[in-house]
C-alpha positions in Angstrom: -53.0 111.0 -11.5 -55.7 109.4 -9.4 -58.9 111.2 -8.5 -61.0 110.7 -5.4 -64.6 112.0 -5.4 -66.7 112.6 -2.3 -70.4 112.4 -1.8 -72.8 112.6 1.2 -75.5 110.6 -0.5 -73.5 107.3 -0.9 -74.8 107.1 -4.5 -72.3 105.3 -6.8 -73.6 104.5 -10.2 -71.9 103.0 -13.3 -73.5 105.8 -15.3 -71.7 108.5 -13.4 -68.4 106.6 -13.3 -68.4 106.1 -17.0 -69.4 109.7 -17.7 -66.3 111.1 -16.1 -63.9 108.2 -16.6 -64.1 108.7 -20.4 -62.7 112.2 -20.3 -59.1 111.3 -19.6 -57.6 107.9 -19.9 -55.2 108.7 -17.1 -58.0 109.4 -14.7 -59.5 106.6 -12.5 -62.6 107.9 -10.8 -63.6 106.0 -7.7 -67.3 107.0 -8.1 -69.4 109.7 -9.6 -70.1 111.7 -6.5 -71.4 115.2 -5.9 -71.4 117.9 -3.3 -74.2 120.4 -3.9 -74.6 118.9 -7.4 -70.9 119.7 -8.3 -68.4 116.9 -9.0 -65.5 117.3 -6.7 -62.0 116.0 -7.7 -59.1 115.8 -5.4 -56.0 114.8 -7.3 -53.5 112.3 -5.9 -50.3 111.9 -7.9 -48.5 108.6 -7.6 -45.5 109.6 -9.6 -43.4 109.2 -6.5 -43.0 105.6 -5.4 -44.8 104.6 -2.3 -43.5 101.7 -0.2 -46.0 100.1 2.2 -45.9 97.3 4.7 -48.8 95.0 5.4 -48.7 93.4 8.8 -50.5 90.1 9.1 -50.8 86.8 7.4 -54.5 86.0 7.1 -57.4 86.6 4.8 -57.3 90.4 4.8 -53.5 90.5 4.3 -53.8 88.3 1.2 -56.5 90.4 -0.3 -54.8 93.8 0.3 -51.5 92.4 -1.0 -53.1 91.8 -4.4 -55.0 95.1 -4.6 -52.0 97.2 -3.4 -49.2 95.5 -5.4 -51.1 96.0 -8.7 -51.2 99.8 -8.1 -48.7 101.9 -10.1 -45.7 103.0 -8.1 -46.7 101.1 -4.9 -44.3 98.5 -3.6 -45.6 96.1 -1.0 -43.8 94.3 1.8 -45.5 91.8 4.1 -44.6 91.1 7.7 -46.1 88.0 9.1 -45.2 86.8 12.6 -47.1 83.5 12.7 -44.6 80.6 12.9 -43.7 79.4 9.5 -46.1 81.5 7.5 -43.5 83.7 5.8 -41.7 80.5 4.5 -45.0 79.0 3.4 -46.0 82.2 1.6 -42.6 82.6 -0.1 -42.7 78.9 -1.2 -46.1 79.6 -2.9 -44.8 82.7 -4.6 -42.1 80.7 -6.3 -44.8 78.9 -8.2 -46.6 82.0 -9.4 -48.6 85.1 -8.5 -51.1 85.4 -5.7 -54.6 85.4 -7.1 -57.9 86.9 -6.0 -60.9 85.2 -7.4 -64.5 86.5 -7.3 -67.9 85.6 -8.7 -69.5 88.5 -10.6 -73.3 89.2 -10.4 -73.7 87.6 -13.8 -72.1 84.4 -12.6 -68.8 84.9 -14.4 -65.5 84.4 -12.6 -62.9 87.3 -12.3 -59.3 86.7 -11.3 -56.8 89.4 -10.3 -53.1 88.3 -10.1 -50.4 90.3 -8.3 -47.9 89.6 -5.6 -46.1 91.5 -2.8 -42.4 92.2 -3.5 -41.2 90.9 -0.2 -42.6 88.6 2.5 -40.7 88.2 5.8 -40.9 87.5 9.5 -38.1 90.0 10.2 -39.4 93.4 11.3 -36.1 95.1 10.6 -36.0 94.0 7.0 -39.8 94.6 6.6 -39.6 98.2 7.8 -36.8 99.3 5.5 -37.8 102.6 3.8 -41.5 102.1 4.6 -43.9 105.1 4.5 -47.2 103.4 5.3 -47.9 100.5 7.6 -51.2 98.6 7.4 -52.0 96.4 10.3 -54.4 93.8 8.8 -54.5 91.2 11.6 -56.9 90.1 14.4 -57.1 92.7 17.1 -55.6 90.4 19.7 -52.4 90.5 17.6 -52.3 94.3 17.0 -50.1 94.8 20.1 -47.5 92.2 18.8 -47.2 94.0 15.4 -47.2 97.6 16.8 -44.4 96.6 19.3 -42.5 94.8 16.5 -42.4 97.9 14.3 -42.0 100.5 17.1 -38.2 100.7 17.1 -38.2 101.4 13.3 -40.9 104.1 13.2 -39.5 107.2 11.6 -40.9 110.8 11.3 -43.9 111.3 8.9 -45.1 107.7 8.9 -48.7 106.6 8.5 -50.0 103.7 10.6 -53.3 102.2 9.5 -55.5 99.7 11.4 -57.5 97.9 8.7 -59.7 97.3 10.5 -58.7 99.0 13.7 -61.6 97.6 15.8 -62.8 99.4 18.9 -60.0 100.9 21.0 -57.3 100.8 18.3 -56.4 104.4 18.7 -56.0 104.0 22.5 -53.7 101.0 22.1 -51.6 102.8 19.4 -51.3 105.9 21.5 -50.3 103.9 24.6 -47.7 101.8 22.8 -46.2 104.5 20.6 -45.9 107.0 23.4 -43.9 110.1 22.3 -43.6 108.6 18.8 -47.2 109.3 18.2 -46.2 112.9 17.7 -44.4 112.0 14.5 -47.1 109.7 13.1 -50.6 109.8 11.7 -52.9 107.0 13.0 -55.9 105.9 11.0 -58.4 103.3 12.2 -61.1 101.7 10.1 -64.4 100.4 11.5 -64.3 97.2 9.5 -62.4 95.3 6.8 -63.4 96.5 3.3 -64.0 92.9 2.1 -65.2 89.5 3.1 -62.5 87.1 2.0 -61.1 83.7 2.7 -57.7 82.2 1.9 -58.1 79.1 -0.3 -54.4 78.2 -0.8 -52.0 80.0 1.5 -49.8 82.6 -0.3 -51.4 81.6 -3.6 -55.2 82.0 -3.8 -57.7 84.1 -1.8 -61.4 84.1 -2.5 -63.3 87.5 -2.5 -66.8 86.9 -1.0 -68.0 90.4 -1.0 -67.0 94.1 -0.8 -68.7 96.8 1.3 -70.0 99.9 -0.5 -68.8 102.3 2.3 -66.3 102.1 5.2 -65.5 104.7 7.8 -62.1 105.8 9.1 -60.8 108.0 11.8 -57.5 110.0 11.5 -55.2 111.4 14.2 -52.1 113.4 13.2 -49.2 113.9 15.5 -48.2 117.5 16.2 -44.8 116.9 14.5 -46.1 114.8 11.6 -46.1 116.2 8.1 -47.0 113.5 5.6 -46.0 114.2 2.0 -49.2 112.8 0.7 -53.0 113.1 1.4 -54.0 110.4 3.8 -57.5 109.2 2.9 -57.1 109.7 -0.8 -53.8 107.6 -0.8 -55.4 104.8 1.1 -58.3 104.8 -1.3 -55.9 104.6 -4.2 -54.2 101.6 -2.6 -57.4 99.6 -1.8 -59.2 100.5 -5.0 -62.4 102.1 -6.1 -64.6 100.2 -3.7 -65.5 100.6 -0.9 -65.7 104.4 -0.6 -63.8 105.7 2.4 -65.6 108.2 4.5 -63.9 110.1 7.3 -65.8 109.6 10.6 -66.8 112.5 12.8 -64.5 111.4 15.7 -62.6 108.5 17.2 -65.4 107.4 19.6 -68.0 107.2 16.8 -65.9 104.5 15.1 -65.4 102.6 18.4 -69.2 102.5 18.7 -69.9 101.7 15.1 -72.8 99.3 14.5 -70.7 97.0 12.3 -68.5 96.0 15.2 -71.4 94.3 16.8 -72.2 92.0 13.9 -70.9 88.7 15.2 -71.4 88.5 19.0 -75.2 88.8 19.0 -75.5 86.2 16.2 -73.2 83.8 18.0 -75.0 84.3 21.3 -78.5 84.0 19.7 -77.5 80.8 17.9 -75.7 79.0 20.6 -76.9 80.3 24.0 -79.3 77.4 24.4 -77.2 74.7 22.6 -77.6 71.3 24.2 -74.0 70.3 23.5 -74.9 67.7 20.9 -73.0 67.7 17.6 -74.8 68.9 14.4 -74.8 66.8 11.3 -74.0 69.8 9.0 -72.4 73.2 9.2 -75.1 75.9 9.6 -75.3 79.0 7.4 -74.3 82.1 9.3 -76.5 84.8 7.7 -79.0 83.3 5.3 -80.9 81.5 8.1 -80.7 84.2 10.8 -83.7 84.0 13.1 -86.0 86.8 14.3 -84.6 86.2 17.8 -81.0 86.7 16.6 -82.0 89.8 14.7 -83.8 91.2 17.8 -80.8 90.7 20.0 -78.6 92.5 17.5 -81.2 95.3 17.3 -81.4 95.7 21.1 -77.6 95.8 21.3 -77.5 98.5 18.6 -80.0 100.5 20.5 -77.6 100.6 23.5 -74.8 101.9 21.3 -77.0 104.7 19.8 -78.0 105.6 23.4 -74.4 105.7 24.4 -73.5 108.0 21.5 -76.4 110.3 22.4 -75.2 110.5 26.0 -71.7 111.5 24.8 -73.3 114.2 22.6 -75.3 115.5 25.6 -72.1 115.7 27.7 -70.0 117.2 25.0 -72.0 119.4 22.8 -69.1 119.9 20.3 -68.9 116.2 19.6 -70.8 115.0 16.6 -71.8 111.4 17.2 -74.2 111.1 14.2 -72.1 108.4 12.6 -73.3 106.0 15.2 -76.5 104.7 13.6 -78.7 101.7 14.2 -77.6 98.4 12.7 -80.7 98.4 10.4 -79.6 101.8 8.9 -75.9 100.5 8.9 -76.8 97.6 6.7 -78.7 99.8 4.3 -75.9 102.3 4.1 -73.0 99.8 3.8 -74.6 97.3 1.5 -77.2 99.4 -0.4 -76.4 97.7 -3.7 -76.3 94.1 -2.4 -79.4 93.7 -0.2 -82.6 92.7 -2.0 -84.9 93.1 1.0 -84.0 95.8 3.5 -87.3 95.8 5.3 -85.9 94.5 8.6 -82.6 93.7 10.3 -83.3 90.0 9.7 -84.0 90.4 5.9 -80.9 92.7 5.5 -78.7 89.7 6.6 -80.7 87.0 4.9 -80.7 88.7 1.5 -77.3 90.3 1.4 -75.4 88.9 -1.6 -72.0 89.5 0.2 -73.1 87.3 3.1 -74.5 84.3 1.2 -71.4 82.1 1.5 -70.6 82.5 5.2 -71.1 79.6 7.6 -70.8 79.3 11.4 -67.3 78.6 12.7 -67.3 74.9 13.6 -65.0 72.1 14.8 -65.2 68.6 13.4 -65.8 65.9 16.0 -66.6 62.2 15.8 -70.3 62.6 15.3 -70.5 65.8 13.3 -69.8 69.5 14.1 -69.7 71.6 17.2 -69.4 75.4 17.5 -65.9 76.9 17.6 -66.0 79.4 20.4 -62.2 80.0 20.0 -62.9 81.6 16.6 -62.4 85.4 16.2 -66.1 86.0 16.3 -65.7 85.5 20.1 -62.0 85.8 20.9 -61.7 89.0 19.0 -65.1 90.6 18.8 -65.7 90.4 22.5 -62.5 91.7 24.2 -61.7 94.1 21.3 -65.3 94.9 20.4 -68.1 94.7 22.9 -65.9 95.0 26.0 -64.5 98.3 24.7 -68.0 99.5 23.9 -69.2 98.5 27.3 -66.3 100.5 28.8 -67.3 103.6 26.9 -70.9 103.2 28.0 -69.9 102.6 31.6 -67.9 105.9 31.9 -70.9 107.8 30.6 -73.3 105.9 32.8 -75.4 104.1 30.2 -77.0 100.8 31.1 -76.3 98.0 28.7 -78.3 94.9 29.7 -78.2 93.2 26.3 -74.4 93.8 25.9 -73.9 92.5 29.5 -75.7 89.2 28.7 -73.6 88.6 25.6 -70.3 89.4 27.3 -71.0 87.2 30.3 -72.0 84.3 28.0 -68.9 84.7 25.8 -66.4 85.1 28.6 -67.6 81.8 30.1 -67.0 80.1 26.8 -63.4 81.4 26.4 -62.4 81.2 30.1 -62.0 84.9 30.7 -63.4 87.4 33.2 -64.0 91.0 32.0 -67.5 91.8 33.4 -68.4 91.3 37.1 -72.0 92.2 37.7 -72.5 95.3 35.6 -68.9 96.6 35.9 -65.7 96.0 34.0 -63.6 94.9 36.9 -62.8 91.3 36.0 -59.3 89.8 36.5 -58.6 89.9 32.7 -59.6 93.5 32.0 -55.9 94.5 31.4 -55.8 92.2 28.4 -58.3 94.3 26.4 -58.3 97.9 25.4 -61.4 99.4 27.1 -60.8 102.8 28.7 -60.7 101.0 32.1 -57.7 98.9 30.9 -55.7 102.1 30.9 -57.1 103.5 34.2 -59.4 105.9 32.4 -62.6 106.6 34.5 -64.2 109.6 32.8 -65.1 111.0 29.4 -62.7 113.9 29.9 -59.8 111.5 30.7 -60.6 109.4 27.7 -60.6 112.4 25.3 -57.4 113.8 26.8 -55.8 110.4 26.4 -56.8 110.1 22.7 -56.0 113.7 21.6 -52.9 114.5 23.6 -50.1 115.4 21.2 -52.4 114.8 18.3 -54.3 117.0 15.8 -57.7 115.7 14.8 -58.9 115.7 11.3 -62.3 114.5 12.4 
């Protein structure tokens, strides 16, 4: 039996965990958490075998494969559609288990070894008897994976975007069509971990783990899952981070964490002279005040958008949309040594210490890689979606507009023309405008049609 505990205060102490863990050797408590000073336990029995599929082949897929496959009664398949990646992964597995390595706060190294049962590029074989599908891939590949599994989706199946990124629910609903009635769709606001593959199919490095992540849940009218959703996902990913159910789908699409990379890339490179650098710059530990201010101003625009939605729809709780400064303090409350400002939250975050800017090697040094996912994913499947939501509720977003226009020039796309999302490439993204949605009512009808909300 696995127990999940809930807490509104985000307090998670070793003291509390140890206090309750010692009472029953079969109980694994995710954290000592209280509701009105009473410890709440929701039991999840894993006596029945659970078969899951992880779609993707990158950093997050490697990490989740280890965590999930070591869980009792969880069998893991991996579907990777990148050319040759399944063969490469299987070749590595013949030599031994997949390993997660992490440096502990005391400087010691911890290794976790476990491997998926089956890695393939064949969607038919991958989906055999699957109950839960995790899509752990860049957002621009979500459509590829959703369409690949679509013919094999059966009643009472759980589809999880980990992370979903902004607009994941819209895209799922659009592609699944009537099959959304028999599924439950869960979208996470961010990946639970920072991780990097060291040796493909063999070794992944865990750089840091969030303390809290948020998820949305939409259940089809005809879907009756035989297991509790959030508790089961928590069991699969492990004790940390704690999963919190968001107030509604739009709040996750506007979550502060989704704006992390674009303002930092824009602030760092908007005035770049085109000359190569002699070394790769740190990503977070040297963040400037200007970069932090750009991020803060962008976050202000999201908070304003959320407030406007609350004003228009009094029954919609948008309180999960908080300023990026508060987001840092909430998500990394154990790992930041100086939370006095947005800048110091990034500079002193233990989980961020090893990240560097995405760069390309050239003859005389290094140049920024604008084709990396911090631009190619976080703009069309992040800021552009947020801009679309802001646009339909008539909120001005000057900071967001500047970043989108700078980014779209660097990747050869056109989403924003003037202040409106009417560029020639708008159909490639998943903003409301991409689906012909022009009002808040139309957006909410699109999301919730045929679905029950647990938000």
